[in-house]
N, CA and C of each residue as an Amber inpcrd file, in Angstrom:
protein
   552
 139.2270000  68.0870000 157.2400000 140.8720000  68.0430000 157.4590000
 141.6550000  69.1560000 158.5850000 142.3990000  68.9600000 159.4530000
 143.0700000  70.0060000 160.2470000 143.8810000  70.9820000 159.7390000
 143.8460000  72.0280000 159.8170000 145.0950000  73.0040000 159.1590000
 146.2580000  72.2510000 160.2230000 147.4260000  72.3210000 159.4910000
 148.7750000  71.8770000 159.6230000 149.8160000  73.2890000 159.7480000
 150.8070000  72.7150000 160.6300000 151.9750000  73.2250000 160.4490000
 152.5020000  73.5860000 159.3940000 152.8180000  74.3680000 159.1440000
 153.5260000  75.3500000 157.8410000 154.7620000  74.8110000 157.8650000
 155.6320000  74.6190000 159.1570000 156.8730000  73.9870000 159.3550000
 157.5410000  73.0150000 158.9690000 156.1440000  72.0870000 158.7820000
 156.3010000  70.3580000 158.4410000 156.2840000  70.1570000 156.7610000
 155.9470000  71.4110000 156.1880000 156.1510000  71.2530000 155.0590000
 157.7870000  70.8380000 154.0650000 157.5440000  70.2120000 153.2100000
 158.5370000  70.0710000 152.3640000 158.8270000  69.8870000 151.0400000
 159.9790000  70.9400000 150.2520000 159.9580000  70.5660000 148.9040000
 160.7330000  69.7830000 148.5900000 159.6700000  68.4620000 147.2370000
 160.1810000  68.0160000 146.8440000 159.9540000  68.0850000 145.3040000
 160.7190000  66.7190000 144.9690000 161.1380000  66.3370000 143.3610000
 160.3350000  65.4410000 142.8040000 159.5200000  65.8570000 141.8950000
 158.5440000  64.2260000 141.1000000 159.5570000  64.2120000 139.6540000
 159.9420000  63.1700000 139.3990000 160.7320000  63.2640000 138.2450000
 158.8750000  62.7610000 137.4270000 158.9610000  63.3570000 135.8010000
 157.7420000  62.6370000 135.2560000 158.6320000  62.5560000 133.4460000
 157.8770000  62.2750000 132.5420000 158.3580000  62.3150000 131.5350000
 158.4540000  63.5610000 131.1110000 159.4720000  63.7550000 130.4670000
 160.1480000  64.6270000 129.7280000 159.0220000  65.4960000 128.7670000
 158.6710000  67.0830000 128.9510000 157.4140000  66.8180000 128.1260000
 156.5170000  66.8970000 128.7830000 156.1300000  66.7220000 129.4600000
 154.3860000  66.4160000 130.4240000 154.7200000  67.1380000 131.7320000
 156.0010000  67.9390000 132.1920000 155.5480000  68.8100000 133.2670000
 154.3530000  69.3200000 133.2510000 153.7840000  70.2570000 132.0490000
 152.2840000  71.4120000 132.6290000 151.5130000  70.2490000 132.6790000
 151.6630000  69.4490000 131.8020000 149.8490000  68.1500000 132.0440000
 150.6130000  67.6820000 133.6120000 151.3470000  66.8350000 133.7400000
 151.7590000  66.7500000 135.2530000 150.7980000  67.7520000 136.7530000
 151.5650000  68.9650000 135.9940000 151.3670000  69.7390000 137.2410000
 149.7230000  70.4270000 136.7730000 149.0520000  70.1690000 135.9230000
 147.6560000  70.5460000 135.4090000 146.7010000  69.5650000 136.7550000
 146.8440000  68.1410000 136.2250000 146.4070000  67.2530000 137.0730000
 146.7100000  67.2120000 138.2950000 147.6760000  67.0200000 138.7750000
 148.1530000  67.3300000 140.2690000 147.0530000  68.3040000 140.7040000
 147.0530000  69.5290000 139.9330000 146.3440000  70.5990000 140.6040000
 144.9460000  70.4230000 140.6770000 144.1490000  69.1580000 139.9010000
 142.7660000  69.0500000 139.9470000 142.5640000  67.8760000 141.0600000
 143.3630000  67.0160000 141.2850000 143.4120000  66.2270000 141.8740000
 143.3940000  66.9870000 143.4960000 144.0320000  67.8140000 143.8680000
 144.4190000  68.6590000 145.0840000 143.1090000  69.2670000 145.1990000
 142.4390000  69.8420000 144.2140000 140.7040000  70.6270000 144.3030000
 140.0000000  69.0540000 144.7450000 140.1790000  68.3340000 143.9450000
 139.2020000  67.3480000 144.0330000 139.1510000  66.7830000 145.5200000
 140.2210000  66.4460000 146.0090000 140.4680000  65.4420000 146.6120000
 140.8320000  66.2600000 148.4840000 140.6870000  67.7550000 148.5540000
 140.3410000  68.8920000 149.2030000 141.9560000  68.6030000 149.9150000
 143.2240000  68.5190000 149.3750000 144.3300000  68.2790000 149.4700000
 145.5370000  69.8950000 149.8540000 144.4510000  70.9310000 149.5630000
 145.2910000  72.3700000 150.1110000 146.2940000  72.2080000 151.0160000
 146.1420000  71.8760000 152.1830000 146.6670000  71.6280000 153.8660000
 147.7440000  70.3230000 153.2920000 147.7800000  69.3710000 152.5230000
 148.9450000  68.8210000 152.3850000 149.8700000  69.4060000 151.5200000
 149.4200000  69.7100000 150.5800000 150.3730000  70.3710000 148.8080000
 149.8680000  71.7240000 148.9500000 150.4520000  72.5960000 149.1200000
 150.5700000  74.2600000 149.3840000 150.9080000  74.3610000 147.7730000
 152.0640000  73.9690000 146.8280000 152.5720000  74.3310000 145.6810000
 153.3390000  73.4940000 144.9040000 152.7580000  73.9000000 143.7420000
 153.2950000  72.8610000 142.1430000 153.9670000  73.9620000 141.5730000
 155.3370000  73.4900000 141.1810000 156.0980000  74.5020000 140.4580000
 156.6650000  73.7780000 139.4910000 156.7190000  74.2020000 138.3420000
 157.9100000  74.1580000 136.9350000 158.1610000  75.1790000 137.1110000
 160.0970000  75.5440000 137.1630000 160.5300000  77.0120000 136.6670000
 161.3140000  76.2640000 135.2260000 160.3110000  77.2650000 135.0320000
 160.5480000  78.2010000 133.6240000 161.0320000  79.4730000 133.7250000
 161.7350000  79.5740000 131.8890000 162.5620000  80.6640000 131.6100000
 162.0840000  81.4420000 130.2990000 161.7230000  82.5440000 129.7340000
 161.4480000  83.0310000 129.0310000 162.7060000  83.1010000 127.9450000
 162.5300000  82.8400000 127.1380000 163.8850000  82.7200000 125.5110000
 162.8440000  83.6040000 124.3840000 163.8630000  84.3410000 123.8940000
 163.1930000  85.4860000 123.1850000 163.5570000  84.9480000 121.8250000
 163.3060000  84.5490000 120.5390000 163.5720000  84.5490000 119.1250000
 162.9440000  85.1730000 118.1310000 163.7550000  85.4910000 116.6460000
 163.1310000  85.9610000 115.9200000 162.7260000  84.9520000 114.6970000
 161.3400000  84.4420000 114.4000000 160.9660000  84.2700000 113.1190000
 160.4760000  84.8290000 112.4450000 160.6620000  84.5700000 110.9990000
 160.4780000  85.1180000 110.0110000 160.0180000  86.6720000 110.4270000
 161.0610000  87.3010000 110.5170000 160.4570000  88.9200000 111.0060000
 159.9050000  88.9680000 112.5250000 159.5660000  88.1130000 113.1530000
 158.7910000  88.8900000 114.2240000 159.3900000  88.0770000 115.5210000
 159.4510000  88.8230000 116.6530000 159.9160000  88.3990000 117.7180000
 158.7060000  87.4020000 118.5350000 159.0780000  86.3730000 119.0850000
 158.3330000  85.3070000 119.5420000 159.1030000  85.0470000 120.8290000
 157.8130000  84.7170000 121.7750000 158.3630000  84.7820000 123.0650000
 158.2210000  83.1440000 123.5460000 159.2580000  82.0220000 123.9870000
 158.9080000  80.9450000 124.1430000 159.1600000  80.5950000 125.5740000
 158.3690000  79.7900000 126.2990000 158.7950000  79.2150000 127.9600000
 159.6270000  77.9260000 127.6300000 160.5490000  77.6910000 128.4220000
 161.5820000  76.5110000 128.2670000 161.6720000  76.4240000 130.0730000
 161.6640000  74.9850000 129.8540000 161.4400000  74.2010000 130.9250000
 163.3280000  74.3800000 131.4650000 163.1080000  74.9600000 132.9070000
 164.6810000  75.2450000 133.4800000 165.2510000  73.5390000 133.6600000
 164.1780000  72.8920000 134.2420000 164.5230000  71.7340000 134.8190000
 164.2810000  70.5930000 133.8560000 164.3160000  70.3820000 132.6390000
 163.5050000  69.4090000 131.7390000 163.1020000  67.6270000 132.4440000
 161.5710000  67.1990000 132.5850000 161.5520000  66.1190000 133.1740000
 161.3480000  66.1770000 134.9290000 161.3320000  67.4280000 135.3290000
 160.8690000  67.4340000 136.8100000 160.0310000  68.7220000 137.4040000
 158.8680000  68.0990000 137.9780000 158.4790000  69.4050000 139.0570000
 158.5460000  69.3430000 140.2890000 158.3130000  70.6800000 141.0570000
 158.5670000  70.5250000 142.1830000 157.3740000  71.0210000 143.1790000
 157.2350000  70.6340000 144.0660000 155.8780000  70.2610000 145.0070000
 156.5540000  70.9260000 146.3750000 155.5920000  71.3800000 146.6940000
 155.9620000  71.8760000 148.2770000 154.5420000  71.0460000 149.2560000
 155.0550000  70.2440000 150.1910000 154.1360000  69.5460000 150.5650000
 154.3050000  68.4130000 152.1690000 153.5710000  68.0780000 152.3590000
 153.7430000  67.4500000 153.6030000 153.3390000  65.6630000 153.4840000
 154.0910000  65.2930000 152.6800000 154.0760000  63.5980000 152.8340000
 153.3540000  62.3720000 153.4120000 152.4660000  62.7630000 153.8200000
 151.2610000  62.0300000 154.5400000 150.1340000  60.9490000 154.2310000
 150.4750000  59.6980000 154.7350000 149.4670000  58.8090000 154.5100000
 149.3390000  58.6000000 152.5880000 148.1480000  59.0350000 152.5300000
 147.9700000  59.0920000 151.0840000 148.1760000  59.8160000 149.4090000
 149.0700000  60.8720000 150.3350000 149.5270000  61.8020000 149.4560000
 150.1490000  61.4350000 148.6150000 151.9660000  61.1270000 148.8380000
 152.1500000  60.1600000 148.1040000 151.6780000  59.1180000 146.9220000
 151.1500000  58.1630000 147.0220000 150.5890000  57.5440000 146.2330000
 149.2800000  58.6920000 145.2380000 148.9290000  59.2830000 145.7550000
 147.7530000  60.3020000 144.9180000 148.8460000  60.9360000 143.9150000
 149.8700000  61.4730000 144.1660000 150.6100000  61.9720000 143.6560000
 151.4790000  61.0250000 141.9230000 151.5490000  60.1620000 142.9110000
 152.3380000  58.8870000 142.1910000 151.3260000  58.5500000 141.0690000
 150.6640000  58.4590000 140.8850000 149.1760000  58.0110000 140.4630000
 148.8690000  58.9850000 139.3390000 149.2820000  60.0540000 139.4530000
 148.9030000  61.2280000 138.1580000 149.8840000  60.7800000 136.9270000
 149.0440000  60.4480000 135.3770000 149.7820000  59.9910000 134.6610000
 150.6120000  60.8720000 134.2140000 151.8280000  60.2270000 133.8220000
 153.4230000  61.0660000 133.6440000 153.7930000  61.2200000 134.4980000
 153.7040000  60.5810000 135.9760000 154.8510000  60.8810000 136.9660000
 155.3850000  60.0480000 136.8210000 156.6470000  59.4400000 136.9020000
 157.6650000  58.3510000 136.8980000 157.5630000  58.1610000 138.3810000
 158.2180000  59.2660000 139.6830000 158.8640000  58.6450000 140.8360000
 158.7680000  60.1160000 141.2670000 159.3680000  60.2120000 142.9190000
 160.0670000  61.4400000 143.9500000 161.4070000  61.0010000 142.9120000
 162.4430000  61.8530000 143.2500000 163.9870000  61.9640000 143.7340000
 163.9560000  61.3380000 145.0320000 165.0080000  60.5160000 145.3000000
 165.2180000  59.7770000 146.2830000 165.4200000  58.5970000 146.8080000
 165.0670000  58.2390000 148.1440000 165.0590000  56.9220000 147.8860000
 163.9130000  56.0180000 147.3760000 163.9930000  54.4990000 146.8550000
 162.9120000  54.4480000 146.4330000 161.5120000  54.2860000 147.0660000
 161.6040000  53.5940000 148.7230000 160.3390000  54.0030000 149.0640000
 159.9710000  55.5750000 150.0450000 161.1920000  55.8550000 150.1020000
 160.8600000  57.2170000 150.7270000 161.5910000  58.4800000 150.0770000
 160.4220000  59.4210000 149.4390000 160.8710000  60.5250000 148.6770000
 162.4600000  61.4840000 149.4460000 163.1890000  62.4520000 149.2760000
 164.0190000  63.2600000 149.8940000 163.7950000  64.2990000 149.9970000
 163.3940000  65.1070000 150.8260000 162.8340000  66.5410000 150.5650000
 164.5650000  67.3260000 149.8540000 164.6030000  68.4580000 149.8140000
 165.8120000  69.2680000 149.1080000 165.6240000  70.0960000 150.6290000
 167.1490000  69.8680000 150.4470000 167.6610000  70.9650000 151.3510000
 167.1650000  72.3640000 151.4920000 166.6110000  73.1150000 152.6070000
 167.0780000  74.3670000 152.1310000 167.6290000  75.7880000 151.1370000
 168.5550000  75.5370000 151.4680000 169.9070000  76.3030000 151.1410000
 169.4310000  76.1010000 149.2570000 169.3960000  74.4000000 148.8340000
 169.0830000  73.9540000 147.9760000 167.3080000  75.3040000 147.1670000
 166.3170000  75.1240000 148.3630000 165.1250000  75.4470000 147.6500000
 165.2470000  77.2190000 147.4470000 165.9030000  77.7790000 148.5430000
 166.2640000  79.3120000 147.8850000 167.2980000  79.5100000 146.9130000
 168.0330000  78.4350000 146.7120000 168.4090000  79.1360000 145.5210000
 167.7780000  78.2760000 143.7020000 167.0720000  77.4690000 144.3670000
 165.5340000  77.3650000 143.1130000 164.7220000  78.1920000 142.9120000
 164.1590000  78.8280000 144.1920000 163.3130000  79.9650000 143.9350000
 163.5750000  81.3980000 143.7370000 164.6350000  81.5170000 144.3480000
 165.8060000  82.5090000 143.6120000 166.0110000  82.4870000 142.4030000
 166.0400000  81.7160000 141.2290000 166.7970000  81.7290000 139.8920000
 165.2510000  81.5350000 139.6500000 164.2930000  80.9950000 139.6860000
 162.8110000  81.2440000 139.1340000 162.1310000  82.4570000 139.5810000
 162.8010000  83.4180000 140.3060000 162.1140000  84.2530000 140.5880000
 163.2190000  85.6000000 139.2280000 164.7040000  85.5330000 139.1440000
 165.2840000  85.8800000 138.7020000 165.0460000  85.4740000 137.2180000
 164.9290000  84.4550000 136.8620000 164.3920000  84.1730000 135.4990000
 162.4890000  84.7510000 134.9390000 162.2710000  85.2840000 135.7430000
 160.6580000  86.1750000 135.8860000 160.8900000  87.3650000 135.5580000
 162.3530000  87.9810000 136.4020000 162.5070000  89.3060000 136.8640000
 163.3200000  89.9870000 135.1880000 163.6120000  88.5530000 134.8550000
 164.5650000  88.8990000 133.1460000 164.0850000  90.0660000 132.6500000
 162.7350000  89.6800000 132.2830000 161.9300000  90.7290000 131.6330000
 162.7270000  90.5710000 129.8700000 163.0040000  91.8820000 129.4280000
 163.4080000  91.4470000 128.3890000 165.0070000  91.4680000 128.1610000
 165.2740000  90.5570000 128.4410000 166.8950000  90.6760000 128.5370000
 167.0000000  88.9040000 127.9220000 167.9270000  89.5680000 126.8800000
 168.3140000  88.3780000 126.0700000 169.3390000  87.5110000 126.5670000
 169.5400000  86.6400000 127.1230000 170.9830000  86.2150000 127.7430000
 170.9160000  85.0190000 126.8510000 171.7260000  84.7770000 125.9220000
 172.6150000  83.3970000 125.1450000 173.8430000  83.4300000 125.4320000
 174.5380000  82.1260000 125.9440000 175.9360000  82.1690000 125.8040000
 176.4160000  81.8970000 124.7170000 177.2150000  82.6340000 123.7820000
 177.8000000  81.6790000 122.8490000 179.4250000  81.8340000 122.9140000
 180.0480000  81.2250000 121.9020000 181.5400000  80.6930000 122.2130000
 181.7470000  81.1290000 120.6010000 182.8180000  81.3830000 121.0620000
 184.1510000  82.2210000 119.3450000 184.1780000  80.2790000 118.8570000
 183.9300000  80.1780000 117.7490000 184.5950000  78.9390000 117.1180000
 183.0950000  78.0370000 117.2550000 182.1720000  78.1130000 117.7600000
 180.7710000  77.6110000 118.1040000 180.0650000  77.8870000 116.7590000
 179.8660000  76.4260000 115.8300000 178.7770000  76.7150000 115.2260000
 177.3350000  76.8730000 116.1100000 177.0620000  78.1350000 114.5480000
 175.5680000  78.0130000 114.9770000 174.4290000  78.5290000 113.3860000
 173.6900000  78.2550000 113.8700000 172.3650000  78.4560000 112.6120000
 171.6800000  79.3940000 112.0250000 171.7880000  80.1810000 111.3010000
 171.2280000  81.5330000 111.0770000 169.5900000  81.5300000 111.0050000
 168.6120000  81.7420000 112.0890000 167.1920000  81.7580000 112.0920000
 166.5990000  82.4980000 111.4160000 167.2910000  83.5730000 111.1640000
 166.5940000  84.8130000 110.8110000 167.1320000  85.7480000 109.5650000
 166.6890000  86.6930000 108.2370000 167.4620000  86.8270000 107.6430000
 167.6290000  86.3050000 106.3430000 168.3420000  87.4580000 105.4680000
 168.4050000  86.4930000 104.0060000 169.8890000  85.3310000 104.4770000
 170.1560000  84.7530000 105.0880000 171.2210000  83.8040000 105.5740000
 170.5100000  82.8190000 105.9170000 168.4750000  82.6790000 106.3550000
 167.8820000  81.8250000 107.4060000 168.5940000  80.5490000 107.1370000
 168.8090000  79.4570000 107.7620000 168.9070000  78.5140000 107.5040000
 170.5510000  77.7960000 107.2170000 171.5770000  78.8190000 107.1850000
 173.0130000  79.3230000 106.8630000 173.3250000  78.5920000 108.3500000
 174.8870000  78.0660000 108.3800000 175.5820000  77.5740000 109.2020000
 176.7000000  78.1990000 109.5010000 176.7660000  79.0500000 110.0690000
 177.7590000  79.3370000 110.5240000 178.8250000  79.2100000 111.8910000
 180.1900000  80.0750000 111.7950000 181.0180000  79.7980000 112.8750000
 181.5870000  81.4730000 114.0370000 180.7260000  81.2090000 115.1190000
 181.0630000  82.2720000 115.7000000 182.3110000  82.6260000 115.8500000
 182.9190000  84.1250000 115.1870000 183.7760000  84.2770000 114.7630000
 184.7680000  85.8810000 116.1470000 183.0960000  86.4090000 116.6100000
 183.4960000  87.5130000 117.4030000 182.0340000  87.9610000 118.3360000
 181.9950000  88.3500000 119.9370000 180.7350000  88.4270000 120.6140000
 180.9910000  89.3140000 121.0960000 180.0770000  90.7500000 120.4680000
 179.6150000  91.5360000 121.1280000 178.4720000  91.5510000 122.4800000
 179.1840000  91.4760000 123.6540000 178.2130000  91.4820000 125.0410000
 177.2350000  92.3720000 125.3740000 177.9470000  93.7590000 125.0070000
 177.2810000  94.9270000 125.4920000 175.6870000  94.8270000 123.9710000
 176.1730000  94.8840000 123.1200000 174.8700000  94.9150000 122.0670000
 174.4910000  93.8380000 121.7800000 174.8080000  92.6550000 121.9880000
 173.8660000  91.2930000 121.5730000 174.4240000  90.9460000 120.1050000
 175.6060000  91.1240000 119.5780000 175.8600000  90.8540000 118.3680000
 176.7930000  90.0190000 118.3060000 176.7790000  89.3280000 117.1290000
 177.8050000  87.9280000 116.9370000 178.5110000  88.6480000 115.4220000
 179.4370000  88.0050000 115.3000000 180.1310000  88.2580000 113.7430000
 180.0840000  87.0080000 113.4540000 179.3550000  86.1880000 112.6170000
 179.7350000  84.8950000 112.1040000 180.5110000  84.7620000 110.7280000
 180.8410000  83.5240000 110.7790000 181.9140000  83.8050000 109.4850000
 180.7730000  82.5620000 108.6410000 180.5630000  82.9590000 107.4450000
 179.6960000  82.0140000 107.1200000 180.4130000  82.1390000 105.2830000
 180.2870000  80.5250000 105.0100000 180.7180000  80.3060000 103.4820000
 179.6530000  80.2290000 102.5550000 179.9430000  81.4110000 101.4790000
 178.9380000  81.8010000 100.3640000 179.8660000  81.8760000  99.4880000
 179.2600000  80.7330000  98.4470000 179.6610000  81.1770000  97.0050000
 181.3430000  80.0670000  97.6090000 181.7850000  79.5520000  98.9670000
 183.0450000  79.1370000  97.9490000 183.8950000  79.9190000  99.4580000
 183.5240000  81.3860000  99.6930000 184.9250000  82.2370000 100.4100000
 183.2750000  82.2940000 101.4060000 184.5210000  82.4200000 102.6770000
 184.3000000  83.0810000 103.9410000 183.7740000  84.6110000 104.2100000
 182.2640000  84.5690000 104.3790000 182.1720000  85.9010000 104.6170000
 181.5350000  86.1640000 105.7400000 181.8390000  87.5830000 106.7410000
 181.5500000  87.7770000 108.0010000 180.2530000  88.5900000 107.7850000
 179.4270000  88.1370000 108.4660000 178.0320000  88.5210000 108.6750000
 178.4350000  89.3060000 110.6220000 176.8660000  90.0760000 110.7590000
 176.9170000  90.7060000 112.2500000 175.5400000  90.3070000 112.1830000
 175.1810000  89.9380000 113.7240000 174.0440000  89.3810000 113.4280000
 173.6310000  89.8470000 114.8500000 172.4560000  89.8030000 115.5150000
 172.0910000  89.6890000 116.4990000 171.7660000  88.3350000 116.9440000
 171.6890000  88.1580000 118.8840000 172.0770000  86.8510000 119.5380000
 170.2900000  86.8750000 118.8300000 169.1720000  87.3560000 118.4780000
 167.9170000  86.2320000 118.6050000 167.9920000  86.0190000 117.2770000
 168.6930000  86.2420000 116.3300000 169.2260000  85.8880000 115.0670000
 169.4420000  84.4060000 114.7320000 169.9570000  83.6850000 115.4500000
 171.1170000  83.2100000 115.0990000 170.5620000  81.9770000 116.7370000
 170.7560000  80.4550000 116.1940000 170.7770000  79.7590000 117.7780000
 171.2040000  78.5820000 117.3840000 171.4470000  77.8700000 118.4850000
 173.2960000  77.2510000 118.5010000 172.8450000  75.6450000 117.5290000
 173.7120000  75.4650000 117.1530000 173.5340000  74.3100000 116.0920000
 173.6820000  72.9040000 117.0290000 172.6610000  72.3220000 116.7750000
 172.7350000  71.0140000 117.6650000 173.6640000  69.7060000 117.3640000
């Protein structure tokens, strides 16, 4: 295969079965290597963010998919490349017209890639948005599994005051953002 001009590459969005994004990326990368499609598909990306929680007194890091059900590819969709991608187990289709995938606009690509960089650079920062009056579940400490209501938020200290009913009386608890999760 000949070298191809990088200006022809565009970013496309592949719809996948939710929860199968990593598997689709893995299988697609195997196909790229097997069929030598490196000139046509240059990058496969799943935007993820790191989420920190405390479980049983230990801090754990989880990766959360920023766009569940989608995988991004930078590619030139010539010839059999579209069919190769569509034949990967877990791939539903491309975003766009039924017969012709629509590339992302350059501004959208810049916004998504800068968000990915921001999520990866965030490091130890814990960013969870809670609202006063919102119900949360306590996931760590002596009141684990209790449900309470956010009464006060301290963004600087990353702490919440949670109103919890204990023995029929409302009691205020001060907990860190990592000790609670939004009630679904």
